[in-house]
N, CA, C and O of each residue as an XYZ file, in Angstrom:
504
protein
N     -24.083     -6.750     -5.399
C     -24.321     -5.328     -5.491
C     -25.081     -4.980     -6.769
O     -25.780     -3.968     -6.812
N     -24.956     -5.781     -7.783
C     -25.676     -5.482     -9.011
C     -27.170     -5.625     -8.788
O     -27.615     -6.456     -7.997
N     -27.926     -4.823     -9.478
C     -29.362     -4.917     -9.344
C     -30.021     -3.564     -9.418
O     -29.415     -2.578     -9.838
N     -31.247     -3.532     -9.012
C     -32.038     -2.320     -9.022
C     -32.240     -1.863     -7.585
O     -32.492     -2.675     -6.695
N     -32.127     -0.552     -7.367
C     -32.259     -0.002     -6.024
C     -33.292      1.106     -6.025
O     -33.459      1.821     -7.013
N     -33.980      1.236     -4.910
C     -34.932      2.321     -4.729
C     -34.202      3.608     -4.352
O     -34.628      4.704     -4.715
N     -33.109      3.462     -3.626
C     -32.317      4.615     -3.183
C     -30.847      4.276     -3.285
O     -30.430      3.157     -2.986
N     -30.057      5.263     -3.713
C     -28.599      5.143     -3.701
C     -28.089      6.282     -2.838
O     -28.361      7.449     -3.118
N     -27.349      5.947     -1.789
C     -26.822      6.934     -0.846
C     -25.325      7.051     -1.080
O     -24.591      6.089     -0.855
N     -24.851      8.226     -1.533
C     -23.412      8.405     -1.748
C     -22.710      8.764     -0.450
O     -22.925      9.845      0.098
N     -21.884      7.875      0.037
C     -21.108      8.142      1.238
C     -21.693      7.489      2.466
O     -22.876      7.649      2.766
N     -20.847      6.738      3.187
C     -21.285      6.038      4.392
C     -20.779      6.759      5.632
O     -20.366      6.127      6.604
N     -20.815      8.100      5.590
C     -20.478      8.875      6.773
C     -21.691      9.019      7.665
O     -22.690      8.323      7.482
N     -21.608      9.920      8.628
C     -22.716     10.101      9.579
C     -24.020     10.425      8.858
O     -25.051      9.823      9.155
N     -23.992     11.353      7.929
C     -25.219     11.749      7.227
C     -25.713     10.645      6.301
O     -26.908     10.353      6.271
N     -24.816     10.034      5.551
C     -25.226      8.981      4.624
C     -25.833      7.792      5.336
O     -26.817      7.220      4.867
N     -25.255      7.415      6.465
C     -25.811      6.282      7.216
C     -27.143      6.657      7.840
O     -28.030      5.808      7.943
N     -27.309      7.911      8.259
C     -28.596      8.344      8.807
C     -29.659      8.337      7.706
O     -30.796      7.927      7.941
N     -29.294      8.789      6.514
C     -30.238      8.756      5.398
C     -30.622      7.332      5.054
O     -31.763      7.059      4.682
N     -29.679      6.439      5.176
C     -29.945      5.036      4.891
C     -31.042      4.503      5.801
O     -31.827      3.654      5.379
N     -31.114      4.976      7.022
C     -32.116      4.493      7.961
C     -33.516      4.999      7.673
O     -34.491      4.334      8.025
N     -33.640      6.160      7.041
C     -34.969      6.723      6.783
C     -35.755      5.870      5.794
O     -36.802      5.337      6.162
N     -35.292      5.718      4.551
C     -36.077      4.884      3.626
C     -36.015      3.411      4.013
O     -36.874      2.625      3.615
N     -34.990      3.033      4.796
C     -34.858      1.643      5.197
C     -35.944      1.184      6.148
O     -36.093     -0.011      6.400
N     -36.712      2.144      6.683
C     -37.804      1.772      7.580
C     -38.877      0.989      6.830
O     -39.643      0.241      7.438
N     -38.930      1.156      5.544
C     -39.862      0.383      4.718
C     -39.101     -0.837      4.214
O     -38.154     -0.708      3.438
N     -39.505     -1.985      4.642
C     -38.771     -3.215      4.387
C     -38.549     -3.520      2.906
O     -37.534     -4.115      2.543
N     -39.472     -3.126      2.067
C     -39.368     -3.476      0.657
C     -38.314     -2.657     -0.090
O     -37.903     -3.040     -1.185
N     -37.875     -1.548      0.481
C     -36.907     -0.691     -0.209
C     -35.548     -1.363     -0.288
O     -35.058     -1.950      0.677
N     -34.959     -1.258     -1.467
C     -33.586     -1.738     -1.668
C     -32.692     -0.518     -1.706
O     -32.885      0.385     -2.520
N     -31.696     -0.498     -0.806
C     -30.851      0.673     -0.623
C     -29.399      0.282     -0.869
O     -28.923     -0.733     -0.360
N     -28.706      1.091     -1.648
C     -27.283      0.896     -1.896
C     -26.541      2.087     -1.308
O     -26.780      3.227     -1.705
N     -25.645      1.830     -0.363
C     -24.789      2.866      0.200
C     -23.422      2.696     -0.440
O     -22.819      1.627     -0.347
N     -22.929      3.744     -1.091
C     -21.660      3.691     -1.813
C     -20.619      4.473     -1.018
O     -20.842      5.636     -0.682
N     -19.493      3.850     -0.718
C     -18.422      4.495      0.040
C     -17.096      4.195     -0.641
O     -16.819      3.046     -0.984
N     -16.273      5.222     -0.839
C     -14.977      5.051     -1.502
C     -13.980      4.323     -0.613
O     -13.071      3.664     -1.118
N     -14.134      4.429      0.689
C     -13.197      3.804      1.615
C     -13.703      2.485      2.130
O     -14.767      2.007      1.735
N     -12.925      1.901      3.021
C     -13.277      0.606      3.576
C     -13.816      0.709      4.997
O     -14.264      1.770      5.433
N     -13.766     -0.407      5.708
C     -14.250     -0.466      7.087
C     -13.330      0.354      7.991
O     -12.157      0.563      7.682
N     -13.881      0.810      9.103
C     -13.069      1.579     10.059
C     -12.493      0.658     11.132
O     -12.599      0.931     12.328
N     -11.882     -0.436     10.684
C     -11.418     -1.461     11.616
C      -9.965     -1.293     12.058
O      -9.531     -1.988     12.977
N      -9.210     -0.406     11.443
C      -7.820     -0.245     11.846
C      -7.741      0.400     13.230
O      -8.531      1.297     13.522
N      -6.827     -0.020     14.076
C      -6.700      0.573     15.410
C      -6.435      2.082     15.376
O      -6.803      2.786     16.317
N      -5.812      2.585     14.326
C      -5.484      4.012     14.259
C      -6.732      4.892     14.251
O      -6.654      6.069     14.603
N      -7.868      4.346     13.860
C      -9.112      5.117     13.864
C      -9.798      5.106     15.221
O     -10.801      5.793     15.410
N      -9.277      4.343     16.158
C      -9.953      4.164     17.441
C      -9.143      4.649     18.633
O      -9.528      4.413     19.778
N      -8.038      5.318     18.382
C      -7.258      5.917     19.465
C      -6.940      7.360     19.077
O      -6.624      7.630     17.918
N      -7.018      8.287     20.028
C      -6.768      9.700     19.687
C      -5.414      9.934     19.027
O      -5.305     10.768     18.127
N      -4.387      9.216     19.456
C      -3.058      9.391     18.894
C      -2.997      9.054     17.403
O      -2.103      9.517     16.695
N      -3.946      8.250     16.932
C      -3.938      7.824     15.539
C      -4.311      8.912     14.547
O      -4.154      8.712     13.342
N      -4.797     10.054     15.010
C      -5.281     11.088     14.100
C      -4.187     11.545     13.131
O      -4.475     11.785     11.959
N      -2.963     11.668     13.587
C      -1.867     12.078     12.708
C      -1.612     11.065     11.609
O      -1.398     11.435     10.454
N      -1.633      9.812     11.956
C      -1.415      8.746     10.967
C      -2.576      8.687      9.975
O      -2.371      8.488      8.778
N      -3.791      8.862     10.484
C      -4.977      8.796      9.632
C      -5.024      9.979      8.670
O      -5.299      9.801      7.484
N      -4.756     11.187      9.171
C      -4.795     12.375      8.312
C      -3.764     12.300      7.191
O      -3.990     12.834      6.106
N      -2.649     11.650      7.442
C      -1.600     11.609      6.420
C      -1.766     10.437      5.451
O      -0.944     10.257      4.552
N      -2.808      9.652      5.627
C      -2.999      8.467      4.803
C      -4.097      8.680      3.764
O      -5.219      9.051      4.108
N      -3.772      8.446      2.500
C      -4.784      8.499      1.439
C      -5.793      7.372      1.574
O      -6.860      7.419      0.963
N      -5.469      6.366      2.365
C      -6.390      5.245      2.563
C      -7.626      5.670      3.367
O      -8.716      5.141      3.152
N      -7.458      6.623      4.292
C      -8.540      6.993      5.183
C      -9.065      8.407      4.978
O     -10.150      8.737      5.457
N      -8.320      9.237      4.281
C      -8.686     10.650      4.201
C      -8.374     11.226      2.826
O      -7.333     10.952      2.230
N      -9.319     12.036      2.346
C      -9.038     12.864      1.171
C      -8.523     14.179      1.738
O      -9.251     14.886      2.434
N      -7.306     14.501      1.450
C      -6.709     15.717      1.983
C      -6.747     16.785      0.894
O      -5.921     16.795     -0.019
N      -7.716     17.671      1.011
C      -7.943     18.686     -0.008
C      -7.469     20.040      0.502
O      -7.721     20.398      1.653
N      -6.792     20.783     -0.343
C      -6.295     22.103      0.035
C      -7.222     23.195     -0.470
O      -7.786     23.098     -1.560
N      -7.370     24.226      0.331
C      -8.160     25.378     -0.087
C      -7.350     26.206     -1.078
O      -6.165     25.955     -1.302
N      -8.005     27.183     -1.656
C      -7.279     28.182     -2.439
C      -6.408     28.973     -1.467
O      -6.665     28.954     -0.263
N      -5.390     29.661     -1.960
C      -4.570     30.476     -1.056
C      -5.441     31.477     -0.280
O      -6.283     32.165     -0.858
N      -5.221     31.541      1.022
C      -6.001     32.408      1.895
C      -5.305     33.759      2.052
O      -4.211     33.826      2.612
N      -5.929     34.838      1.563
C      -5.287     36.151      1.609
C      -4.957     36.621      3.026
O      -3.952     37.303      3.226
N      -5.773     36.273      3.995
C      -5.533     36.722      5.368
C      -4.550     35.829      6.111
O      -4.304     36.013      7.303
N      -3.991     34.860      5.394
C      -2.982     33.969      5.977
C      -1.709     34.011      5.136
O      -0.999     33.013      5.009
N      -1.433     35.182      4.565
C      -0.237     35.361      3.734
C      -0.164     34.365      2.583
O       0.915     33.887      2.233
N      -1.316     34.056      2.001
C      -1.353     33.186      0.836
C      -1.247     31.701      1.135
O      -1.205     30.889      0.211
N      -1.204     31.333      2.403
C      -1.109     29.911      2.735
C      -2.434     29.209      2.451
O      -3.489     29.836      2.364
N      -2.346     27.909      2.313
C      -3.524     27.078      2.077
C      -3.849     26.303      3.352
O      -2.973     26.066      4.183
N      -5.114     25.911      3.498
C      -5.546     25.098      4.624
C      -5.933     23.730      4.072
O      -6.654     23.631      3.079
N      -5.454     22.690      4.719
C      -5.814     21.337      4.308
C      -7.082     20.919      5.041
O      -7.165     20.999      6.267
N      -8.064     20.474      4.267
C      -9.319     19.954      4.814
C      -9.280     18.445      4.673
O      -9.108     17.918      3.573
N      -9.441     17.758      5.785
C      -9.418     16.298      5.791
C     -10.852     15.792      5.701
O     -11.702     16.171      6.506
N     -11.112     14.947      4.733
C     -12.440     14.361      4.532
C     -12.308     12.850      4.662
O     -11.520     12.223      3.954
N     -13.082     12.273      5.568
C     -12.989     10.840      5.807
C     -13.348     10.017      4.593
O     -14.370     10.245      3.946
N     -12.502      9.066      4.295
C     -12.727      8.126      3.192
C     -12.731      6.722      3.794
O     -11.837      5.906      3.569
N     -13.798      6.488      4.579
C     -13.928      5.250      5.333
C     -15.386      5.161      5.779
O     -16.071      6.181      5.853
N     -15.859      3.975      6.070
C     -17.216      3.872      6.597
C     -17.246      4.611      7.936
O     -16.468      4.314      8.843
N     -18.142      5.560      8.038
C     -18.182      6.455      9.182
C     -17.764      7.863      8.782
O     -17.978      8.816      9.531
N     -17.166      7.992      7.596
C     -16.793      9.298      7.062
C     -15.854     10.068      7.969
O     -15.015      9.482      8.653
N     -15.999     11.376      7.973
C     -15.122     12.232      8.764
C     -15.310     12.011     10.258
O     -14.417     12.338     11.040
N     -16.441     11.469     10.671
C     -16.630     11.138     12.087
C     -15.661     10.048     12.529
O     -15.329      9.959     13.711
N     -15.210      9.227     11.603
C     -14.262      8.168     11.948
C     -12.828      8.663     12.023
O     -11.971      7.972     12.573
N     -12.547      9.841     11.485
C     -11.161     10.316     11.485
C     -10.995     11.578     12.330
O     -10.011     12.296     12.155
N     -11.916     11.865     13.230
C     -11.889     13.140     13.939
C     -11.000     13.164     15.173
O     -10.994     14.164     15.891
N     -10.253     12.110     15.447
C      -9.345     12.106     16.577
C     -10.053     12.087     17.920
O      -9.441     12.359     18.953
N     -11.345     11.765     17.910
C     -12.147     11.697     19.124
C     -12.189     13.036     19.847
O     -12.224     13.084     21.077
N     -12.187     14.108     19.090
C     -12.246     15.447     19.668
C     -13.679     15.944     19.712
O     -14.471     15.654     18.815
N     -14.007     16.677     20.733
C     -15.323     17.288     20.872
C     -15.106     18.748     21.227
O     -14.327     19.066     22.126
N     -15.788     19.625     20.529
C     -15.694     21.053     20.818
C     -17.107     21.580     21.009
O     -17.950     21.451     20.122
N     -17.359     22.165     22.156
C     -18.679     22.743     22.426
C     -18.791     24.068     21.687
O     -17.818     24.815     21.577
N     -19.972     24.348     21.188
C     -20.200     25.596     20.464
C     -20.075     26.828     21.345
O     -20.121     26.743     22.572
N     -19.921     27.946     20.710
C     -19.817     29.237     21.388
C     -21.172     29.591     22.008
O     -22.182     29.545     21.305
N     -21.232     29.944     23.300
C     -22.514     30.255     23.943
C     -23.343     31.301     23.191
O     -24.565     31.179     23.107
N     -22.690     32.316     22.651
C     -23.432     33.372     21.944
C     -24.150     32.830     20.714
O     -25.214     33.331     20.351
N     -23.589     31.823     20.075
C     -24.225     31.242     18.884
C     -25.540     30.564     19.260
O     -26.541     30.723     18.562
N     -25.543     29.816     20.351
C     -26.785     29.190     20.814
C     -27.821     30.271     21.147
O     -29.000     30.145     20.814
N     -27.360     31.323     21.805
C     -28.283     32.407     22.165
C     -28.870     33.066     20.922
O     -30.018     33.510     20.943
N     -28.098     33.135     19.841
C     -28.636     33.668     18.576
C     -29.782     32.795     18.081
O     -30.801     33.311     17.623
N     -29.626     31.486     18.169
C     -30.696     30.585     17.740
C     -31.951     30.841     18.552
O     -33.048     30.961     18.005
N     -31.776     30.925     19.874
C     -32.922     31.172     20.736
C     -33.573     32.508     20.431
O     -34.800     32.615     20.405
N     -32.753     33.534     20.199
C     -33.268     34.862     19.886
C     -33.903     34.955     18.506
O     -34.690     35.865     18.247
N     -33.571     34.028     17.623
C     -34.111     34.051     16.260
C     -35.446     33.317     16.165
O     -35.981     33.121     15.074
N     -35.977     32.914     17.320
C     -37.288     32.274     17.295
C     -37.264     30.773     17.490
O     -38.246     30.095     17.186
N     -36.160     30.240     17.990
C     -36.079     28.798     18.253
C     -36.161     28.589     19.769
O     -35.130     28.498     20.436
N     -37.366     28.514     20.313
C     -37.499     28.375     21.765
C     -36.806     27.113     22.272
O     -36.882     26.053     21.652
N     -36.133     27.251     23.408
C     -35.434     26.121     24.001
C     -34.019     25.920     23.502
O     -33.344     24.985     23.932
N     -33.545     26.788     22.589
C     -32.233     26.617     21.980
C     -31.188     27.598     22.493
O     -30.099     27.671     21.923
N     -31.476     28.346     23.534
C     -30.457     29.239     24.086
C     -29.392     28.393     24.792
O     -29.612     27.221     25.097
N     -28.253     29.005     25.039
C     -27.155     28.280     25.693
C     -27.597     27.756     27.059
O     -27.364     26.591     27.380
N     -28.227     28.600     27.856
C     -28.647     28.198     29.207
C     -29.629     27.021     29.145
O     -29.577     26.120     29.983
N     -30.513     27.035     28.157
C     -31.499     25.955     28.042
C     -30.876     24.653     27.526
O     -31.300     23.561     27.904
N     -29.867     24.780     26.659
C     -29.236     23.585     26.096
C     -28.130     23.006     26.969
O     -27.758     21.843     26.814
N     -27.607     23.808     27.877
C     -26.465     23.374     28.668
C     -26.649     21.996     29.329
O     -25.703     21.208     29.337
N     -27.822     21.680     29.878
C     -27.976     20.334     30.453
C     -27.839     19.207     29.416
O     -27.543     18.068     29.776
N     -28.051     19.519     28.152
C     -27.938     18.507     27.104
C     -26.512     18.337     26.608
O     -26.188     17.331     25.978
N     -25.650     19.325     26.890
C     -24.263     19.283     26.424
C     -23.461     18.526     27.466
O     -22.986     19.113     28.438
N     -23.312     17.262     27.271
C     -22.738     16.377     28.288
C     -21.236     16.479     28.407
O     -20.651     15.849     29.288
N     -20.606     17.232     27.574
C     -19.153     17.309     27.616
C     -18.700     18.642     28.130
O     -17.498     18.887     28.235
């Protein structure tokens, strides 16, 4: 790992790994991807039931609390951030949530042709 690098990518989550591929297209570039966590090889990261075990483990997740939320009677919300290769995508419990149709329509109405809900629906495979 010691040496000189053309690019250093902090975090091996979805975005960090995608960034790694961009400069990596040039063979001469030396790229270092830095990740605080380890491989996503534990079975708990690969079954939906494992999400509870993963969220409660400092090995796989940074569990950060928000400031007290006034509209929730001062309660805090815990935000789970993946600390593993694959980042938060590796600890998401294999859940998929489709966006609100009106939000897509806002994109289309804001000048993004082809981005309305009706136009994107064939692409939303879930």
